[in-house]
N, C-alpha and C positions, 0 to 999 in steps of 0.2 A: 531448633532448625526452622520450625515453622515460623517462629518470630523473626529469625534472621531472614527467611524467605520473604516474609511480608515486608521487611525493611528494604530488601533489594527491589521488590516489586514497587514499593512506594517511591523509592529513589528513582527508578526508571520512569515512572509516571510523572514525577516532579520534573525530571530532566526534560521529558517530552513537552510538558506544559511550558517550561521555560523557553525551549526552542520556539514554540509556537508564539509565545508572547514577544520574544525578540524579533521574530519575523513580522509579527503584526505591527510592532512599533516601527520597524524599518519600512514596511509598506505604507503605513500612515504618513511617515515623514516624506517619503517620495511623492505620494499623492498630493499632500499639502504643498509640496514644492512645485508640482506641476500647475496647481491652481495659481500660485504666485507668478509663474513663468508664462501665463496666458497660453497654456497648452490647449490642443484641440481634443476632441472626443477620442480620435484614434490613438493618440499618444497615451491617454489614460488607460484605455482597455489593453493596449499592448504591454504596459507596465505590469498590470495585474496578471495578464497571461504569462509573462516571463517569470515573475516572482513567485506566483502561486501554482504555476503549472496547470492552469485550467483554460477552458475556452470561455471567453467572456464577450458580451456584446451590449451595446446600447440599442434599445428597441423603442420605436416611436409609439404614439398612442394607438395607431391603427395596426400595430404589429409589424411594421416595416423595420428592417435592420438598418440602423443609422451608422454603426461602426462595429467591427468585430475583430477579434484577435485570438490566436492560439499559438503555443510554442511550436516552432519548426514548421510553420505553414503560413501561407499568404493570407492577408485580410479577406480577400475574395473567397478563398476556400473556407475560412472560418465562418464567413457570412452564410455560405451555403449550408454548413452544418447547423448553424443556429436556425436558419429558415426552415430546414427539414424538421428540427426539433419542435419548433412552434407549430408546424403543420400537424405533426404526429400527435402532439399532446393537445391539439385544438386549444391553444393557449389563450384565445381571446377572453374567455370567461375568467381565467386565472389573472390576466392582466387587469381586467375590470375590477376584480375583487381586491387586488393589491392597491390599485388606484383609489378605490373607495375607502379601504382601511388605512391607507397612508402608512403601511408597515411592511417590512420585508417578510417574505413567505418562503419556507423550505418545501420543495416538491420531492417526494421520494421517487426512486427509480421505478419505472413501470415497463415491463416487457423489455423491448430493445432500447428504450430511452433511458438515459442516465438521470441521476438525481440532479437537482438544480436549486439555486437560490434566486429569487426575484425581489428586487427592491425598487420602490418608486423614486424617481428623480423629481424633486420639487423645486419649482421656481416661484418664489413668493408663496402663494397658497395654491398654485396650480400644478397639476401633474403634467410635466413636460415630456416624460418618457419613463423608461424602466432600464435597470441594469439586470442582466441575466447572466449568471455564472453556472456553467455546466460541469458536471462530474467533479464535485469538490474532493471526493476521495476520503480516506481516513488517515489522519496523521496522529498516531498514538491515541486514537479514540476521540480526538477533538478536532478533526478536520472540518466537520460541519460548522463548528463554532468559528473557526478561523475564516472559513468562506463566508459565513453570515456576517461577521464583523467587517471583513474587508469589503464585501459587497455593499453593506450599508454606508461605510465611509466613502467608498467610491461614488455612491449615489449622491452623497452630500457634496463632494468635490465637483461632480458633473453638474449638479444643480447650480453651483457657482459659475462654472464655465458656460453653461447654456444660458443662464441669466445674463451674464456679461455679453454673450453673443447677441442676445435679444436686444439689449440696450444699445450695443454698437449698431446692429442692423436698423433699429428704430431711428437712431440718430442719423445714420446714413440716408435712410428713407426720407426723413424730414428735410435734410439738407438738399437732397435731390429734388424733392417736391418744391422747395423754395426756389431752386434754380429754374424749374419749369414755370412756376408762377411768375417769376421775373420776366421770362421770355414772353409769356402770354399777355402780360400787362404792358409790355413795351417800356418798362420804367428804366431800363438800362440804356446807356449810350451804345454806339456801335462797337466800341472796344469791349465794354462789359458784356454785351450780348454775345460777342464772339467767344469770350472766355467761358461764359456759362454754357453755351451750346457745345463747346469743345469738351467740357467735363461730361456732358450728357451723351457724347458720341455722335453729335450731329455733323453730317457731311455737307458743307456749304457749296460744294461743287455740283450738286444734283438738285433736281426739282423735288419739292415737298408740298404736301397739303396738310392742313389741320382739320381734323374731324371733331365735331361735338356730338357725342353719343348721349342722348338725353332719355331718361326713363320717365315717361309721362304718367300722370295719375298715381303716383306712389306716395303721396303725402300721408303721414301717419305710419308708414312702414318702419319697422325697427331698423336702427342704423346698421346693426350687424348683418341683417338680411340684405340691405342695399349694398353693403361692402362686398358680401360674397358674390352678389350679382355683378358688381363692377369688376371683381377679380376674375370672374369667368370671362367677361369681355376682354380683359387684359390677356388672358390665356389664349383666346382666339387670335388677338392681334399679334402676340409673340410667335404663334405658330405660323401665321401667314406672312408676317413682316418682322423678322427677328430684331432688326435694328430700330424699330419704332420706339418713340418716346411716349409714355402714357402718364396720365395723372388722374387719380380718383378723386372725385368730389362727391357731395351728398347724393345727388341723383344724376350725375353726369360723369362720363369718362371722356377725357380729352386725349386725342391721339395725334401725334406729329409723325407722319409716315412718308417715306421716300416714294416717288412715283417712278416705277421701273421704266416706263416708256419714254418719259420726258416729253418735250415738245409741247408743253402746256396742257396735255391730256390729264384728265382726272380719273381715268378708267381703273387704275390700280387702287386708288383711294376709295372709289365707289364700291369696288369688290370687297375691300376690307369692311366697309360699312355694312354691306349686305350680309357678310358672314357674322358680324356682331348682332344684327337683327335676328338672324336665324338661330344663333346660340341662345339668345334671351327667350325666344319663342319656345325652344326646347325646355328651358329651365323654369320659366314663369310665363305660361301661356297667356295670362291675363294682362301682362304688362305690354304697353305700346311703346315702341322705341322709335324716336325720330332722330335721324342722323343728318346733320348739315356738313357739307364738305366745302371748306374755304377755297379761295383761289390759290393759284400756284405761288409758291415762295421759294426763294433760293437762299439768300443771305439770312442769317438768324434774326436780323432786325426786321424782317418781313413776317415773322411768325405771328406777331401780335395782330397785324392786319388780316392775315388769313384766318386767325381764330375769330376775330370780330365778324368776318364774313360768314363763317360757319354758324356762329350764334345768331346772326340776323336771318340766316336761311331757316333755322329751326323756328324762329319767331314768325317768319313769313308763313311757314307751314301751318303754324297754329292759327294765324289770322285767316288763312285760306280754308281752314277747317279740314286740312288734309294731313292729319297726324299719322305717323307711322311711315316707315320706308326711308329711303336715302335720296337726298336731293343735293345736287352740286350748285354752288352759288353761281357758277358761270352759266348754268343751264336756265337760270331764271330770266335772263334777257331783260325785256322791258318791265317784267314784274318787279325787278329790283327797284326800279324807279317808281312804279305805281304804288307799291306797298310802303313807300316812305310817307305816304299820306297817313296821318295818325288815325283818322276815323274811317273805317271801312265803309260806313254808311255814306260818306261823301263820295266814295268811288261808285257805290251802287246808285247814288242819286244822279251822278253824271251819266252812267250807262242807261238809267231810266229815261233821262231827257233825250238821249240819242236813239235808243233802240227799244224803248218801252212799248210802243204800239206794235212793233214787230214781234216782241215776245208774247204779247197778248194774243195776237193773230196766230202765232205758232201753237199756243195752247188750245185755242178754240177750234182750229182747223187741222191740227196735226200736220202742218206743213213742214218742209225741210229748208225753210228760208235761211235760218241762222247758219246751219251747216254749209249751205251753198255759198253764202256770203263769205264765210271764213275761208273756204276753199278757193273761192274766186280771188280774194286778196292774196292768199299764199301763192297762187299761181300767177301773180303779177297782172291781175285783171285780164287774164286770157280765158275766154269761154271755151276754147278748144282744149287747152291743157286741163282746165277744171272739169270738163266733161269726161275726160279719160279717167280722172281720179274718182269721179262720182258715178261713172258708168251710165251716163245719160247722154242724150244728143246735145251738141253745142247750142242749138236753138232753145233747148229747155233751160240751160244755164242763163242765156240772154234774157229769156222771158222772166225767169225768177228774179234776176237782178233788177229788171225794170219794175216788177211788182213791188220789190223791196223799196225802191225809190218812191213809188206811189204811196206806200203805207207809211213810210217814215218822213216823207217830205224832203229827203236828202237828194243831192245831185252828185253822183259819183264822178262826173266830169270836173267837178269843183274840188280843188286840192283840199281845202279846209273840211268840207263835208266828208270826203273820203278818209282824211286823217282821223276825224272824230269817230267815224264808224269803226275804224281799225282799233283805236284805243278802247272804245266801248267793248268790242269783242274780246280784247285782251283782259279787260276787267272781269268780264263774265267767266273767262277761263280761269282767272286767278281766284276769285272769291265765290264763284258759283252764281247760278241764276236765281237771285232772290227777289227778282222784280215782281 
């Protein structure tokens, strides 16, 4: 009887194992089929939950729940259960260990938390996430084995799916970047530019500006570090202007942003630039950020021109020795013309010839002649209006202007002398007083 009993017990165990194996083969077949059908993460975890009667989830590297499923419940509710489990078990260290070992790990039940199986999801040689199966239960004494094998196979299938998603995303990103590059370079004709812009979500009926956000003095920094900084800038832009078009380059982020106010104003674009500068200051205090804002553009064929203006503005900021901050191309006024001169020394030489003696007098006597002259010209040669700005008597302004004429040898009643003095003052404002 004892022998017969053992035979019955052995037959029962064998029957249970056969059922497990059949179920395992069926699950494997379904999972492999999902990979061939280009299924997403949620479809895979839902299949496992339905066939194995467990709660299962895909967890990211930081412990975030990417997809979750359980029988007779919603994905959101399953995600809450998994999130609570990860928090209760303080699973960060477990995930790190599984990722480092590249092997599945079984976790026993502890207090109110059920047992679980964790398996790494590998894409190439990188751990892209984890599969977490809760409460495997016991099926004829081999439930743990079933859950372990199913979880490991699911991790393999999910690795295929996530790898494919990465390839598709990378290809889409490259295609998008190529479209943006085409618009910035202006290499397409009007019809091509219109198609490219339409694919990027560009609205040709509104005003736009192109921003060149440049990280200064970052030569030698790791490419990954620069990319993370650029992605942080993209995040700021996305939050402030969700429809903006961005492009990451080595030490530059290019932004095409709609101007909410329209009417030729660049106030919205300047605000976006200021937010970018502030964000970089928070993340990398030693990095100087110069932002040039190109002129207004509407049609996509004007994007290249606006970008060129943004780049020239940053270059002008460098030549002026005023790196950092946000400058709009339209605000440069006459500086746009002056700084077309290749050699800044030539500009300083001209200013030296016109106002050099006045600058020397200013340093020696601590006078306020240069500021007075600039204000006098801004107020259209009116001593009365200049005096109100400077908070002095009109006669004081008149006296200072006459003294400036004596020192420089200029006659401000003469159009050419007045023009030379005004241009010289603009040069000093643009490149600084290096006389």
